[in-house]
C-alpha positions in Angstrom: 0.7 0.4 13.5 -2.9 -0.8 12.4 -1.7 -3.0 9.4 -1.4 -6.1 10.2 2.1 -7.7 10.9 2.8 -9.2 7.6 1.6 -6.3 5.2 3.7 -3.9 7.2 6.9 -6.2 7.2 5.8 -6.6 3.7 5.7 -2.9 3.0 8.7 -2.1 4.8 10.9 -4.2 3.5 10.1 -4.7 -0.3 8.4 -1.1 -0.9 10.3 -0.3 -4.2 8.8 -3.7 -5.8 5.5 -3.4 -4.3 5.1 0.1 -5.8 5.9 -1.0 -9.1 3.3 -3.5 -9.2 0.6 -1.3 -7.7 1.3 1.6 -10.2 1.0 -1.1 -13.3 -2.7 -1.9 -11.6 -3.8 1.6 -10.6 -2.3 3.9 -13.0 -4.0 7.0 -11.4 -2.1 6.1 -8.1 1.0 8.9 -8.0 4.2 8.7 -6.8 2.9 11.4 -3.7 -0.3 9.0 -3.2 2.6 5.8 -2.5 4.9 8.2 -0.5 6.1 5.5 2.2 7.0 6.7 5.6 8.4 4.5 8.0 5.3 3.9 10.9 3.0 5.4 8.7 1.9 2.7 6.9 -2.1 3.0 8.0 -2.0 6.5 6.3 -0.4 5.2 3.2 -3.3 2.4 3.1 -5.9 5.3 3.1 -4.6 7.3 0.4 -4.5 3.8 -1.9 -7.9 3.5 -0.5 -9.2 7.1 -1.3 -8.0 6.6 -5.0 -8.8 2.9 -5.6 -12.3 2.6 -4.1 -11.2 -0.4 -2.0 -11.4 -1.1 1.6 -8.2 -1.2 3.5 -8.4 -5.0 4.5 -9.0 -5.8 0.6 -5.8 -3.7 -0.1 -4.2 -5.4 2.7 -4.9 -8.8 1.6 -4.0 -7.7 -2.1 -0.6 -6.4 -1.0 0.2 -9.8 1.2 -0.5 -11.7 -2.3 1.9 -9.8 -4.5 
């Protein structure tokens, strides 16, 4: 997994809560964009990156702060 350890653990453990907060911030993200599969966190971040225009590092940092 390319995500840093704290981001990966946060995504895995709290995804439903995080997904709601992410959708509030980025209404253009769909449920398909935010589909979480264990071990595929990097793909998830890539989908968010594509829709928001932010870098993966920016997204990881933002998720870590949620």
